[in-house]
Structures are given as C-alpha cells and as structure tokens.
C-alpha distance (Angstrom), angle and dihedral (degrees) to the residues before:
residue distance angle dihedral
M1 . . .
R2 3.81 . .
I3 3.79 116.9 .
H4 3.76 122.8 -174.7
Q5 3.71 131.7 -164.6
I6 3.86 127.1 -159.0
C7 3.82 123.9 -173.5
A8 3.79 134.6 169.1
R9 3.83 96.1 -111.6
M10 3.72 137.9 -3.0
E11 3.77 115.8 -149.5
Y12 3.78 143.1 150.8
G13 3.87 116.7 -83.3
D14 3.69 95.1 5.9
A15 3.78 116.2 136.1
V16 3.90 97.7 -139.8
S17 3.80 88.2 46.9
N18 3.80 92.5 51.1
H19 3.79 89.9 48.3
V20 3.76 92.7 50.8
L21 3.85 88.1 49.7
Q22 3.72 94.8 50.5
I23 3.79 91.6 49.3
H24 3.76 88.0 50.0
T25 3.79 92.6 51.5
T26 3.81 88.8 47.3
L27 3.88 92.7 52.7
E28 3.77 89.3 51.0
E29 3.76 91.4 50.8
W30 3.77 87.0 55.1
N31 3.89 90.0 50.6
H32 3.78 95.9 -110.7
E33 3.78 120.2 144.9
S34 3.82 101.6 -113.4
R35 3.75 134.8 -172.7
V36 3.79 134.9 173.5
F37 3.81 122.5 -148.6
A38 3.80 125.7 -175.0
G39 3.83 138.3 -177.7
T40 3.61 97.8 -132.8
M41 3.89 131.2 6.8
D42 3.76 143.1 -172.9
E43 3.76 121.7 -135.7
F44 3.82 90.1 -84.3
G45 3.81 89.1 49.9
K46 3.82 92.1 52.3
S47 3.80 88.0 60.2
V48 3.83 94.9 54.4
A49 3.84 107.4 29.1
F50 3.82 142.4 43.4
P51 3.79 127.3 -131.2
D52 3.70 110.6 -87.7
K53 3.77 93.7 -118.1
S54 3.80 87.2 66.5
Y55 3.87 87.4 69.5
Q56 3.76 90.9 70.2
E57 3.83 93.8 88.3
Y58 3.72 91.3 63.7
M59 3.84 99.8 43.7
Q60 3.75 98.4 96.8
N61 3.90 96.9 54.1
K62 3.80 109.7 106.8
E63 3.90 91.3 -167.1
D64 3.82 94.5 57.6
V65 3.72 122.4 90.6
L66 3.91 123.9 -135.1
I67 3.70 119.1 -159.8
Y68 3.80 109.4 -163.6
H69 3.79 121.1 -162.4
Y70 3.80 114.2 -154.9
S71 3.80 122.7 -167.1
I72 3.91 102.8 132.2
Y73 3.73 137.8 0.7
T74 3.78 113.8 -74.1
P75 3.92 129.1 166.1
N76 3.78 88.7 -117.4
I77 3.77 87.4 80.4
R78 3.82 83.9 87.8
L79 3.90 88.8 63.7
F80 3.83 88.4 55.3
L81 3.69 93.9 47.4
S82 3.82 94.9 47.3
S83 3.72 96.9 40.9
K84 3.92 119.3 112.4
N85 3.94 90.8 -157.0
R86 3.69 124.3 111.7
K87 3.71 102.0 -91.0
I88 3.84 134.1 -135.4
L89 3.76 118.7 -179.3
I90 3.82 115.2 -158.0
Y91 3.79 108.2 -168.0
H92 3.93 117.5 -158.7
N93 3.74 93.9 -179.1
I94 3.84 127.9 -105.6
T95 3.73 119.9 -113.0
P96 3.77 111.5 -115.0
P97 3.92 102.6 -103.1
E98 3.82 91.1 -134.0
F99 3.99 86.3 81.4
F100 3.87 89.5 61.4
E101 3.73 104.6 34.9
A102 3.97 92.2 95.4
Y103 3.72 93.6 48.2
D104 3.81 111.2 33.4
T105 3.61 124.1 5.7
G106 3.72 94.1 -171.9
V107 3.75 91.9 61.6
A108 3.72 91.8 41.9
G109 3.73 89.0 55.5
L110 3.74 95.0 51.1
L111 3.91 90.1 49.2
R112 3.84 88.1 50.6
L113 3.79 91.3 48.5
G114 3.68 91.6 46.5
R115 3.78 94.3 56.2
E116 3.81 91.8 43.2
T117 3.82 88.7 53.8
I118 3.87 97.1 48.7
K119 3.81 90.0 95.3
D120 3.76 90.7 60.6
L121 3.81 88.7 63.1
M122 3.93 92.3 64.0
A123 3.97 86.5 97.5
C124 3.75 90.8 89.3
D125 3.75 133.6 109.5
I126 3.86 93.3 -133.6
A127 3.83 132.2 14.7
V128 3.86 119.4 -156.4
G129 3.74 132.3 -173.1
D130 3.76 119.4 -163.7
S131 3.86 88.9 -133.4
E132 3.77 137.5 23.8
F133 3.82 85.7 -109.0
N134 3.92 89.7 57.1
K135 3.82 91.2 43.4
N136 3.79 92.7 51.8
E137 3.84 91.3 48.7
L138 3.87 88.4 54.2
I139 3.85 87.9 52.2
E140 3.87 91.6 48.3
F141 3.78 88.2 53.4
G142 3.80 90.2 54.9
F143 3.75 107.9 -91.2
E144 3.89 115.4 145.9
P145 3.68 110.2 -98.9
E146 3.81 95.4 -141.2
K147 3.80 90.7 56.9
T148 3.70 99.1 45.2
F149 3.86 121.6 82.9
V150 3.79 141.8 160.4
L151 3.88 128.5 -101.9
P152 3.81 111.2 177.6
I153 3.79 115.1 -139.3
F154 3.81 115.3 -90.9
V155 3.79 101.8 -111.0
N156 3.86 109.4 -165.6
Y157 3.79 97.4 -157.4
H158 3.66 93.7 149.8
R159 3.82 87.2 68.7
L160 3.78 91.0 56.9
L161 3.79 93.3 44.9
E162 3.81 89.6 56.2
K163 3.83 91.6 51.2
A164 3.84 94.4 47.6
G165 3.79 96.8 82.3
G166 3.80 110.3 151.9
I167 3.73 126.8 -9.8
G168 3.79 88.1 -111.0
E169 3.81 116.7 153.5
E170 3.86 89.4 5.9
Q171 3.81 92.4 70.7
K172 3.78 106.7 146.7
D173 3.80 99.8 -147.7
G174 3.79 94.3 -134.2
T175 3.87 95.3 -52.9
Y176 3.76 119.7 131.8
R177 3.77 103.8 -117.8
I178 3.81 121.8 -145.5
I179 3.82 114.1 -169.4
F180 3.80 135.5 -166.8
V181 3.86 123.2 -176.0
G182 3.85 120.5 -165.2
R183 3.73 142.1 91.4
I184 3.88 114.5 -61.1
V185 3.81 94.9 -115.1
P186 3.81 130.9 131.9
N187 3.77 97.6 -103.9
K188 3.84 89.0 60.9
K189 3.73 88.1 62.6
I190 3.77 96.4 -141.6
E191 3.83 89.4 169.5
D192 3.83 90.1 62.3
L193 3.90 87.7 47.5
M194 3.72 89.6 57.3
K195 3.86 94.5 44.0
A196 3.78 90.9 53.0
F197 3.72 89.4 47.5
Y198 3.91 93.7 49.5
Y199 3.86 87.1 57.3
Y200 3.64 94.2 47.7
K201 3.90 95.7 47.6
T202 3.74 94.6 38.8
C203 3.85 101.1 43.2
V204 3.75 106.1 21.3
N205 3.86 118.6 17.9
P206 3.88 119.8 12.8
R207 3.85 90.3 -177.6
S208 3.77 95.6 72.0
S209 3.77 138.0 102.9
L210 3.78 138.3 -163.4
V211 3.84 123.4 -140.2
V212 3.80 118.8 -167.7
V213 3.81 114.9 -169.9
G214 3.67 123.7 -167.4
A215 3.80 148.8 88.3
S216 3.85 117.6 -68.2
W217 3.73 122.4 -154.1
L218 3.86 111.4 143.5
E219 3.62 105.3 89.7
R220 3.91 97.1 -165.4
Y221 3.75 91.3 47.1
D222 3.91 90.1 50.8
E223 3.67 90.8 49.8
E224 3.71 91.8 52.1
L225 3.80 90.3 51.6
R226 3.81 92.0 49.2
W227 3.79 88.7 50.8
L228 3.84 90.6 51.3
E229 3.83 90.4 49.5
D230 3.81 89.2 53.7
I231 3.88 96.0 44.3
L232 3.94 90.5 49.9
D233 3.87 90.5 41.7
I234 3.80 91.0 -133.7
S235 3.78 98.5 123.9
D236 3.77 92.5 114.7
A237 3.81 93.7 56.2
V238 3.78 98.6 38.2
H239 3.80 120.3 81.7
L240 3.93 122.8 -174.4
T241 3.78 101.6 -171.6
G242 3.79 98.7 -174.7
R243 3.75 117.7 -147.9
I244 3.95 109.7 -17.9
S245 3.76 136.9 177.2
D246 3.76 124.9 -86.8
E247 3.90 89.1 -111.4
K248 3.84 88.2 55.4
L249 3.79 94.3 46.9
A250 3.79 91.1 46.6
S251 3.84 91.4 52.8
L252 3.96 89.5 48.0
Y253 3.85 91.5 51.1
A254 3.69 90.2 47.7
S255 3.81 93.0 54.4
S256 3.91 98.6 39.0
D257 3.81 123.1 105.7
L258 3.93 99.5 -162.6
F259 3.67 140.5 9.9
L260 3.82 113.4 -139.2
S261 3.71 123.7 -170.3
M262 3.90 128.8 -177.8
S263 3.83 93.8 171.6
E264 3.75 118.1 149.3
H265 3.77 98.8 -163.8
E266 3.88 127.9 35.7
G267 3.83 127.5 156.4
F268 3.73 89.9 -165.5
C269 3.85 113.3 -29.8
V270 3.91 106.7 -138.3
P271 3.94 93.4 -164.0
L272 3.79 87.2 70.0
V273 3.78 92.4 62.0
E274 3.92 91.1 43.2
C275 3.85 87.3 53.6
M276 3.67 91.5 51.6
A277 3.86 89.6 53.5
F278 3.83 91.7 50.6
G279 3.86 95.5 46.1
I280 3.74 94.7 -116.1
P281 3.95 117.6 153.6
I282 3.82 111.5 -116.6
L283 3.77 121.5 -141.7
A284 3.90 109.4 177.1
Y285 3.79 141.1 164.7
S286 3.86 108.2 -114.0
S287 3.75 106.8 -116.3
T288 3.82 136.1 140.2
A289 3.91 108.3 -37.3
V290 3.79 100.2 -6.2
E291 3.82 95.8 93.7
E292 3.84 90.5 48.2
T293 3.78 94.9 47.0
L294 3.85 89.1 49.7
G295 3.76 90.3 49.3
G296 3.80 96.1 -163.1
S297 3.81 95.9 -38.4
G298 3.79 127.4 104.8
I299 3.92 124.1 29.9
L300 3.82 119.0 -73.3
F301 3.75 128.2 -163.4
R302 3.71 127.9 -169.1
E303 3.84 102.7 -163.6
K304 3.72 126.2 57.9
A305 3.74 96.4 -133.4
F306 3.87 101.8 151.5
P307 3.89 96.2 -157.2
M308 3.79 89.0 50.8
I309 3.75 90.7 48.1
G310 3.84 90.8 48.3
D311 3.79 93.1 49.9
M312 3.90 89.8 49.8
I313 3.73 90.0 53.0
E314 3.79 91.7 52.8
L315 3.88 91.0 45.0
I316 3.86 88.8 57.5
R317 3.77 91.2 45.0
E318 3.84 95.3 48.6
R319 3.87 99.7 39.5
R320 3.71 111.0 69.0
D321 3.92 91.0 -178.7
L322 3.80 89.2 55.7
R323 3.79 94.0 46.9
E324 3.73 91.4 49.4
K325 3.76 91.6 50.1
I326 3.77 92.3 51.3
I327 3.82 92.9 49.0
N328 3.80 95.0 45.0
A329 4.03 88.9 53.2
E330 3.82 88.9 47.7
K331 3.88 88.6 52.8
E332 3.70 91.2 53.8
R333 3.72 93.4 48.0
L334 3.77 90.1 49.8
E335 3.85 89.6 70.0
F336 3.80 88.9 68.7
F337 3.81 90.1 64.3
S338 3.85 97.4 47.8
R339 3.76 117.0 138.3
E340 3.65 93.0 -119.8
K341 3.80 94.0 55.4
T342 3.84 92.2 47.2
K343 3.85 90.9 49.7
A344 3.76 89.9 52.6
R345 3.84 90.9 51.7
L346 3.89 90.5 47.3
K347 3.80 89.6 51.4
Q348 3.74 91.9 53.1
I349 3.74 93.5 48.6
I350 3.88 92.6 51.6
E351 3.72 90.0 46.9
M352 3.85 92.6 52.3
A353 3.81 89.3 45.8
M354 3.84 87.6 55.4
G355 3.90 89.2 53.3
C-alpha cells in the first residue's frame, strides 16, 4: 500500500518534521511504499522529502492513503482538498495569531488564515490531534467526534540519550543550570522566563544560569529580549543558543538541573518528553496541552508570580527527596510515549482510515 505524507515545511530539528520522518520510518518497517512531500524545505529537508507538487501524480488513486499534517496555512492545502486518496488529517495546532501581531503581521495572517481554513479539512476519513487538547479543538471546529482521535507525537528520545555521552564541554562549573527548549517566539514567553530567572539568581541563588535552546527568527522579539537582558543585567548568566545539533542538545540536557517553561501555548511540547527521558525535573506554567503531556508528573503552577516560582526552583534544588519523586513520576509517564505504543496507535488509525 502506498501512504503519502504532506506537511508545510521539512526542516532539521523541527518537532513536526521529526514526527513526519518517524511515521515514514515506521511505514517502511511495515513494508508500505512511503513518500514525504513538503511545501518548503531547508537543506536537510531536501535530503528526505520531495516538493509538494510532486504528489500530484498520486492524487487520483483511491487506494492510496494521504496523511496531511496541518500546523499553519500553506497553499498545499489545495492538494489535500483535491486528492482522491483516503485522507488522514493530523492537526498539530495553530498558534493563535494574537501572539504574533506585534512582531510579524505576515506570520499572524497565515496563522489566522490557517485557523479559518480548518473547517475545509473536514473532508477526511479520519482526523487526528497529537494531544487531547488538539483533538478537542478539532471537535470544537465541527469535526465528528466519532472520527476524531489522538496520536501522540513520536519522540525519539532514545536517539538523544545515545548522543549524550559525557557532559564534556557543557560542564557547568558548579552553577545550577536551568534550561528551556523551544522556538524563540512570543507564545513561549521567553521574557517571563528571564524575569523568573532574574528573581531566582538575584534573590535566591547567584550561582545559577539559564540556557534557552531554539531557533530565533523574529527580529523585533529578539531585540526586546536583548533589551530585557541588559535592563536586568543578566546577560552573563543567560545563554540563547539558537538552533543547535542533536549532539549539543543532548549534552545540554545531560548537564541541566531543571527545565522551566513559561509558555502560554503548546499543542504538545516535545521537550517535556525529552526531559522525562533525561531525568530532569520539570517546572511548568499550566497552559493548553502542557498539563496533559505531563500527565501528573512534573510540577505545575497556574500563576506567574516570580518570587513563588523562584522559591519553587530552590525547593526542588534543596530537597533531594522531592527531586527524586518528580523524576520517578516523569519516568513512569515516559512509558506512555514509548515508540511501540505510538506505533500501535498509528496502525489503528491507518486501519480505521482504510475502513
């Protein structure tokens, strides 16, 4: 059986791209003929995917299956709408455009159009959210509940664990390292992350550092963050790495003491699962899909009171019994995201799409 996948963009280090490739690998393990198509690609993407227009030769085959990944509006939605394949929609959530309005009206417009266009995608055999949060959004948009399911993202944390090795060049020199991993965009609330860290470093533990890992591409937002660093005088302790290799990310995870998230919109949040695998205590603002992904593990807070957050960080640092309890709960939760369980869910969804 031929199973195709189409996404907006295929690029190195991107969570949706990694999910697409893990599905592709799984389909090939099952001896399906599998291809990946994307609207745009970086150099890595060009090595693993075809331009979306190449999909057109397969559109009329009613026995083929098309898996369409939707995370922002892209013109290749027309391929989905015109295709005669059996269709599976995977919804990765679309960030509310309000987060981007002040920084990039073009991106905000694409996000708004993406949300307005979701209803056009109801012409599918099966709809899937990669979290209950995303599934419920689809149902709110009008998708039939009995044809709407959940398929968690494939998180290949084993690959990162293998790459971790020793701490090496990421040695902390005795500082308490707080880490956050995610794109440097407004919904991630990097500014709140810095403010919470400022309180912790200034009032609680001066021997601490903050590492923020993620691609940066909004110039105005970047300027605001640099200005905040200067105003708070924390530039020497805050490190924004930009996009990095898997090896570097694994090394940073292996040498970090706590994962702190202030994000206000997550459709899934892959780094939470990666932290579970590395045994890093998680402290996170409870928003959107964060609580669901943690599944009772980690520590959640519902108010951004920076002194309270700083005190919670210190409590986790000082109380070994609390830290171990958090890590053990995260290890238990990690089982839910095992590759075998996710593969089983994917197989069920494909079978349902085939009727």
